[in-house]
C-alpha positions in Angstrom: 0.0 0.0 0.0 2.9 2.3 0.8 4.3 1.9 -2.8 0.9 2.9 -4.2 0.8 6.1 -2.2 4.4 6.9 -3.2 3.5 6.3 -6.9 0.3 8.4 -6.5 2.2 11.3 -4.9 4.9 11.3 -7.5 2.4 11.1 -10.3 0.4 14.0 -9.0 3.6 16.0 -8.5 4.6 15.4 -12.1 1.2 16.3 -13.5 1.1 19.5 -11.5 4.6 20.4 -12.5 3.8 19.8 -16.2 0.6 21.9 -16.0 2.5 24.8 -14.3 5.3 24.7 -16.9 2.8 24.6 -19.8 0.8 27.4 -18.4 3.9 29.5 -17.9 5.1 28.7 -21.5 1.8 29.6 -23.1 1.5 32.9 -21.1 5.0 34.0 -22.2 4.4 32.8 -25.8 0.8 33.8 -26.7 -0.8 33.1 -30.0 -1.3 36.1 -32.2 -4.8 36.6 -33.6 -5.1 39.2 -36.3 -8.6 40.7 -36.7 -9.4 42.9 -39.7 -12.5 44.9 -39.3 -14.6 46.2 -42.3 -15.4 49.8 -41.2 -17.3 50.8 -44.3 -20.6 52.5 -44.3 -22.2 49.2 -45.5 -21.4 47.8 -42.0 -23.7 50.4 -40.2 -26.8 48.1 -40.1 -24.8 45.4 -38.2 -22.4 47.7 -36.2 -24.3 47.0 -33.0 -23.3 43.3 -33.2 -19.6 44.0 -33.5 -18.8 44.5 -29.7 -20.5 41.2 -28.8 -18.6 39.4 -31.6 -15.3 40.9 -30.4 -16.0 39.6 -26.9 -16.5 36.1 -28.3 -13.0 36.2 -29.8 -11.6 37.7 -26.5 -12.3 34.4 -24.8 -9.5 32.5 -26.5 -6.9 31.4 -23.9 -3.3 32.4 -24.3 -3.9 34.9 -27.1 -3.0 38.4 -28.1 -5.1 40.4 -30.5 -4.1 42.9 -33.2 -6.8 44.9 -34.8 -6.6 46.3 -38.4 -8.9 48.6 -40.3 -8.8 50.0 -43.8 -6.4 52.8 -42.8 -4.0 50.4 -41.0 -3.3 49.2 -37.5 -5.9 50.2 -35.0 -4.1 48.6 -32.0 -1.2 46.4 -31.4 -1.0 43.2 -29.4 -3.5 43.3 -26.6 -5.4 40.9 -24.4 -8.7 42.3 -25.7 -10.0 43.6 -29.0 -10.5 47.3 -28.2 -12.9 49.0 -30.7 -12.6 52.3 -28.9 -14.9 54.9 -30.6 -14.6 53.3 -34.0 -17.7 53.9 -36.2 -18.4 52.8 -39.8 -17.2 55.3 -42.4 -16.1 55.4 -46.0 -16.3 53.0 -48.9 -15.6 49.2 -48.6 -12.1 48.1 -49.5 -10.2 45.0 -48.8 -6.9 46.2 -50.3 -5.4 46.7 -46.8 -5.5 42.9 -46.2 -2.6 42.1 -48.5 0.4 41.3 -46.4 -1.0 41.8 -42.9 -1.3 39.0 -40.4 1.1 36.7 -42.1 2.7 35.9 -38.8 -0.7 35.4 -37.1 -1.8 32.1 -35.6 -5.3 33.0 -36.8 -6.5 35.7 -39.2 -10.1 36.9 -39.0 -12.0 39.3 -41.2 -15.3 40.7 -39.9 -17.5 41.9 -42.7 -21.1 41.7 -43.9 -20.0 41.7 -47.6 -21.5 38.9 -49.7 -19.0 36.0 -50.3 -18.9 36.7 -54.0 -17.9 40.4 -53.3 -14.8 39.3 -51.4 -11.4 39.0 -53.1 -9.5 35.7 -52.8 -8.5 35.6 -49.1 -6.1 32.7 -48.6 -5.7 32.0 -44.9 -8.5 34.3 -43.7 -11.5 33.3 -41.7 -14.5 35.5 -42.8 -17.0 36.2 -40.0 -20.3 37.9 -40.7 -21.9 39.7 -37.8 -25.5 38.9 -37.0 -28.1 41.6 -36.9 -29.4 44.3 -39.2 
């Protein structure tokens, strides 16, 4: 019986040590998630759904978020997607997507554009906000 408790104690110690090491490793090396937001006037009908959608993405563990808009970087690596006082403006353009987020673990485009209106987006996950 003593051998069993010794084995049990050592096993638990190893599992707890591995869990602590992995947690430390992932916190110091978070995954980069690049989010590109369509801020065109066409997004106005669904703009109210954007904050809730951003909160859904915020729940990913061990992740840092970078937010891009048509005019460039909106915020650098952060624990949360911060929309600030961003509002829909201007025409729709996806030209800014070329070359951004190549180093990202996951690349997400938030738009309500029809799939046939989107350019070829290799490696991008297109998410349409609900509402409107």
